[in-house]
C-alpha positions as CSV (number, residue, x, y, z in Angstrom):
1,M,0.0,0.0,0.0
2,F,2.7,2.5,1.0
3,A,4.8,1.6,-2.1
4,N,1.8,2.2,-4.3
5,L,1.1,5.6,-2.7
6,M,4.7,6.6,-3.2
7,Q,4.6,5.6,-6.9
8,Q,1.3,7.5,-7.4
9,T,2.8,10.6,-5.7
10,K,5.9,10.5,-8.0
11,K,3.7,10.1,-11.1
12,I,1.6,13.1,-10.1
13,I,4.7,15.3,-9.5
14,Q,6.2,14.1,-12.8
15,E,3.0,14.9,-14.7
16,K,2.7,18.3,-13.1
17,Y,6.3,19.5,-13.2
18,L,8.2,17.5,-15.8
19,K,6.9,18.3,-19.2
20,N,8.9,18.5,-22.3
21,D,8.7,21.4,-24.8
22,S,5.9,19.7,-26.8
23,G,3.8,19.5,-23.6
24,N,4.1,15.7,-23.2
25,T,5.0,14.2,-19.8
26,T,8.3,12.6,-19.6
27,A,9.3,10.2,-16.8
28,N,13.0,11.0,-17.3
29,P,13.8,14.7,-17.3
30,I,17.1,14.0,-19.1
31,A,16.7,14.2,-22.9
32,I,17.6,11.0,-24.8
33,E,20.1,13.0,-26.8
34,A,22.0,14.0,-23.6
35,T,25.8,13.7,-23.8
36,D,27.8,11.4,-21.6
37,E,29.2,14.5,-19.9
38,Q,25.7,15.8,-19.1
39,L,24.6,12.4,-17.8
40,D,27.7,12.2,-15.6
41,E,27.0,15.7,-14.2
42,K,23.4,14.8,-13.4
43,T,24.6,11.6,-11.6
44,H,27.0,13.7,-9.6
45,E,24.3,16.2,-8.8
46,L,22.0,13.4,-7.7
47,K,24.7,12.0,-5.4
48,D,25.1,15.5,-3.7
49,Q,21.4,15.9,-3.4
50,I,20.9,12.5,-1.8
51,Y,23.7,13.2,0.7
52,D,22.2,16.5,1.6
53,I,18.9,14.8,2.2
54,I,20.2,12.1,4.5
55,R,22.8,14.1,6.5
56,T,20.1,16.0,8.4
57,I,18.2,12.9,9.6
58,K,18.2,12.9,13.4
59,D,19.4,10.0,15.5
60,P,16.4,8.3,17.3
61,E,18.2,8.4,20.7
62,K,20.7,11.3,20.6
63,P,20.1,15.0,19.9
64,A,22.3,15.0,16.9
65,T,22.1,14.3,13.1
66,L,23.4,11.2,11.5
67,E,26.1,13.3,9.9
68,D,27.2,14.7,13.3
69,L,27.6,11.1,14.6
70,S,29.4,9.9,11.4
71,V,26.6,7.4,10.7
72,V,26.3,8.7,7.2
73,Y,29.1,10.2,5.2
74,E,29.6,11.6,1.7
75,N,31.5,8.7,0.2
76,G,28.9,6.3,1.5
77,V,26.5,7.4,-1.3
78,E,27.0,5.9,-4.7
79,V,24.9,6.7,-7.8
80,I,25.0,4.7,-11.0
81,N,23.2,5.8,-14.1
82,Q,21.5,2.8,-15.6
83,R,21.0,4.4,-19.0
84,N,19.6,1.3,-20.7
85,L,16.9,1.0,-17.9
86,K,16.3,4.8,-17.6
87,L,16.9,4.7,-13.9
88,Y,19.6,5.4,-11.3
89,T,20.9,2.8,-8.9
90,V,21.5,4.5,-5.6
91,R,23.5,2.7,-2.9
92,I,23.7,4.2,0.5
93,E,26.0,2.8,3.1
94,F,25.7,3.8,6.8
95,N,27.8,3.0,9.9
96,P,25.9,2.6,13.2
97,T,27.7,4.1,16.2
98,V,28.1,0.7,17.9
99,P,28.2,-2.9,16.5
100,H,25.1,-3.9,18.5
101,C,23.0,-0.8,17.8
102,S,19.4,-1.7,18.5
103,L,18.2,1.2,16.3
104,A,20.1,0.3,13.1
105,T,16.9,-0.9,11.4
106,L,15.1,2.3,12.3
107,I,18.0,4.4,11.0
108,G,17.9,2.5,7.7
109,L,14.2,2.9,7.5
110,S,14.4,6.6,8.1
111,I,17.0,6.9,5.4
112,R,14.8,5.0,2.9
113,I,11.7,7.0,3.6
114,K,13.3,10.4,3.5
115,V,15.1,9.6,0.2
116,I,12.0,8.2,-1.4
117,R,9.9,11.2,-0.4
118,S,12.6,13.7,-1.5
119,I,13.7,12.8,-5.0
120,L,11.8,12.7,-8.3
121,E,14.3,10.6,-10.3
122,N,13.5,7.0,-11.0
123,V,15.8,5.1,-8.7
124,K,16.5,1.7,-7.4
125,L,17.5,2.3,-3.8
126,D,19.8,-0.1,-1.9
127,I,20.6,0.8,1.7
128,Y,23.3,-1.2,3.6
129,I,25.1,-1.2,6.9
130,K,28.9,-0.8,6.4
131,E,30.4,-4.3,6.1
132,G,31.5,-5.6,9.5
133,A,30.0,-2.6,11.4
134,H,27.1,-4.5,13.0
135,T,26.6,-7.9,14.6
136,T,23.3,-8.6,12.6
137,E,24.0,-6.5,9.5
138,E,22.9,-9.2,7.0
139,E,19.4,-9.5,8.7
140,I,19.0,-5.7,9.0
141,N,20.1,-5.2,5.3
142,K,17.4,-7.6,4.3
143,Q,14.7,-5.8,6.3
144,I,15.5,-2.3,5.1
145,N,15.6,-3.4,1.4
146,D,12.4,-5.4,1.5
147,K,9.5,-3.2,0.2
148,E,6.8,-5.3,2.0
149,R,8.6,-5.1,5.3
150,V,9.2,-1.3,4.9
151,A,5.5,-0.8,4.0
152,A,4.4,-2.9,7.0
153,A,6.7,-1.0,9.3
154,M,5.3,2.3,8.1
155,E,1.7,1.1,8.8
156,N,2.6,0.8,12.5
157,P,1.6,4.2,14.0
158,S,4.2,4.3,16.8
159,L,7.0,3.3,14.4
160,R,5.8,5.8,11.8
161,D,5.8,8.6,14.4
162,V,9.4,7.8,15.3
163,V,10.5,7.8,11.7
164,E,8.6,11.1,11.0
165,K,10.4,12.7,14.0
166,C,13.8,11.5,12.7
167,I,13.3,12.8,9.2
168,K,11.5,16.1,10.0
169,E,13.4,19.1,8.8
170,E,14.3,21.9,11.2
171,E,12.5,25.2,10.4
């Protein structure tokens, strides 16, 4: 349900704001004739945009951002332009503060939700704990990359409230 809602929202935004010169809606704002240099620049811009989005997420326990705690870092964001599929593969690596962090899943969920809500580009989003940084990293990686588990988690009102508090922008 949540995934469908997000797809519908993206479609509405694309239809409203991403029209080409002839008035037709385009799912990809980059022209097919774009040069490799233009595509590489767009990929770099998207990487910077995603890092700016995730660095302000607040830690669920501490009064600090994930960037302040070095949980997220600029070189932990990788963007690959899958030109043949007309989408970007975005891989975000994060590093919990301790190897047994009980909130690592919640941090990963917060990253996923904020990125999905914030970008218009067609992306395949993969979020991972830094290799060797958590005792149950494999299990957590599965949870935060499973659309059904993410949707089920966001249907839980108390969990949704915690995520919303973590991703809320300061005014």
